[in-house]
C-alpha positions as CSV (number, residue, x, y, z in Angstrom):
1,M,7.7,17.5,2.7
2,S,4.2,18.4,3.4
3,D,3.1,20.6,6.6
4,F,1.0,17.5,7.5
5,A,4.0,15.2,7.3
6,L,3.6,12.3,9.7
7,D,6.3,10.5,11.6
8,K,8.5,7.9,9.9
9,T,5.9,5.2,10.8
10,V,3.8,6.1,7.9
11,S,6.7,5.8,5.4
12,R,6.9,2.1,6.3
13,L,3.1,1.4,5.9
14,T,1.3,-0.3,3.0
15,I,-2.0,1.6,2.6
16,L,-4.8,0.3,0.4
17,L,-7.3,3.0,-1.0
18,V,-10.8,1.5,-1.9
19,D,-13.1,3.8,-3.8
20,D,-15.0,3.6,-6.9
21,S,-13.9,7.2,-7.9
22,A,-10.5,7.2,-9.5
23,A,-10.2,11.0,-8.9
24,L,-10.8,10.5,-5.1
25,R,-8.3,7.6,-5.0
26,G,-5.8,9.8,-6.9
27,A,-6.4,12.8,-4.6
28,L,-5.9,10.5,-1.7
29,K,-2.7,9.0,-3.1
30,V,-1.2,12.4,-3.5
31,S,-1.9,13.4,0.1
32,L,-0.5,10.0,1.5
33,T,2.6,10.5,-0.8
34,A,3.0,14.0,0.6
35,F,2.6,12.7,4.2
36,G,5.6,10.3,3.4
37,C,3.7,7.0,2.6
38,D,5.9,5.3,0.1
39,E,3.3,2.4,-0.8
40,V,-0.1,3.1,-1.6
41,L,-2.3,0.4,-3.3
42,E,-5.6,1.0,-4.9
43,A,-8.7,-0.8,-5.6
44,D,-12.0,0.3,-7.3
45,T,-14.4,-2.4,-5.7
46,V,-14.7,-4.3,-2.6
47,E,-13.9,-7.7,-4.4
48,R,-10.6,-6.2,-5.8
49,A,-9.7,-4.8,-2.3
50,L,-10.3,-8.4,-0.9
51,D,-8.1,-9.7,-3.6
52,V,-5.4,-7.3,-2.6
53,V,-5.6,-8.2,1.1
54,R,-5.4,-11.9,0.3
55,S,-2.3,-11.4,-1.9
56,R,-0.5,-8.6,-0.2
57,H,0.5,-7.4,3.1
58,V,-1.6,-4.3,3.9
59,D,-1.2,-2.2,7.2
60,L,-4.2,0.2,6.7
61,I,-7.3,0.5,4.6
62,V,-8.9,3.8,3.6
63,T,-12.3,3.1,2.1
64,D,-15.4,5.0,0.7
65,W,-18.7,3.9,2.2
66,K,-20.8,4.4,-0.9
67,M,-19.8,2.0,-3.6
68,R,-21.5,-0.5,-6.0
69,P,-22.2,-3.4,-6.1
70,R,-20.8,-3.8,-2.6
71,D,-20.2,-1.0,-0.3
72,G,-17.6,-0.1,2.3
73,I,-19.6,-1.4,5.4
74,D,-19.7,-4.6,3.5
75,L,-16.0,-4.7,3.0
76,V,-15.5,-4.0,6.7
77,R,-18.0,-6.8,7.9
78,T,-16.0,-9.1,5.6
79,L,-12.8,-8.1,6.9
80,R,-13.9,-8.6,10.6
81,D,-15.3,-11.9,10.0
82,R,-12.6,-14.0,11.6
83,R,-13.7,-17.2,10.0
84,H,-13.3,-16.0,6.4
85,S,-11.1,-12.8,6.6
86,P,-7.5,-12.7,5.3
87,A,-6.8,-9.9,7.9
88,P,-9.5,-9.5,10.5
89,G,-7.6,-7.0,12.6
90,I,-6.5,-4.5,9.8
91,P,-7.3,-1.0,10.6
92,V,-9.9,0.8,8.5
93,I,-10.7,4.5,8.0
94,M,-14.1,5.0,6.5
95,L,-14.8,8.0,4.2
96,S,-18.3,9.1,3.8
97,A,-20.5,12.1,3.1
98,Y,-22.9,10.6,5.7
99,N,-22.4,12.4,8.8
100,A,-25.4,11.5,11.0
101,E,-24.8,10.0,14.4
102,A,-26.6,6.8,13.4
103,R,-24.4,6.2,10.4
104,I,-21.2,6.8,12.4
105,Q,-22.5,4.3,14.8
106,E,-23.4,1.8,12.1
107,A,-19.7,2.2,11.1
108,R,-18.4,1.6,14.6
109,N,-20.7,-1.4,14.8
110,A,-19.3,-2.9,11.6
111,G,-15.7,-2.5,13.0
112,V,-14.4,0.6,11.6
113,D,-11.5,2.2,13.4
114,A,-12.0,5.8,12.2
115,F,-14.5,7.8,10.3
116,L,-13.7,11.0,8.1
117,T,-16.6,13.0,6.8
118,K,-16.3,14.3,3.1
119,P,-15.5,16.8,2.1
120,F,-12.3,16.7,4.1
121,T,-8.9,18.5,4.0
122,A,-5.4,17.1,4.0
123,A,-5.0,18.3,7.5
124,N,-8.4,16.3,8.4
125,L,-6.8,13.2,6.8
126,A,-3.5,13.7,8.5
127,Q,-5.2,14.0,12.0
128,T,-7.4,10.8,11.4
129,L,-4.3,8.9,10.3
130,R,-2.3,10.1,13.5
131,E,-5.2,9.3,15.7
132,T,-5.7,5.9,14.1
133,L,-2.0,4.9,14.2
134,G,-1.8,6.3,17.7
135,A,-4.7,4.2,18.8
136,L,-3.3,1.1,17.2
137,T,0.1,1.7,18.9
138,H,-1.7,2.2,22.3
139,N,-3.9,-0.9,21.6
140,R,-1.1,-3.0,20.8
141,A,0.7,-2.1,24.2
142,G,-2.4,-3.6,25.9
143,A,-4.7,-0.6,26.5
144,D,-8.6,-0.7,25.9
145,D,-10.0,-0.1,22.4
146,A,-9.8,3.6,21.6
147,A,-13.0,5.4,20.7
148,L,-13.8,5.7,17.0
149,A,-12.0,8.7,15.6
150,T,-14.1,11.3,13.8
151,A,-13.1,14.1,11.8
152,S,-14.9,16.5,9.4
């Protein structure tokens, strides 16, 4: 098991990776598997990601920001639209090379739960997962929304 192994909770999660780069999806999948996650789904476009969310139970989405024709922010806004979304409360971790405060704020305003700046390490990914999952557990217990987690 990896030095960054997460608790048993992650092994029960279904995580959807959304990125137009097969190489990045592959690297993320390797890390998530090393952390103990047994079910990692992949989508290379926003439309395919939405199809997955409509047809399968997904516990967490990790998405890139910059994709074409629709980007990760568009995915999050679509997910957060309670009138049309199949899963408006699904937690989302945004990956991006954008690290300016204005970009992080834009992600927060769209409904992103955590922001991970590229390039990142397996340790950064593990930390962001822990913080996101911890905030979700805390919020489900009735606490106020946690601050947007950021790691780089």
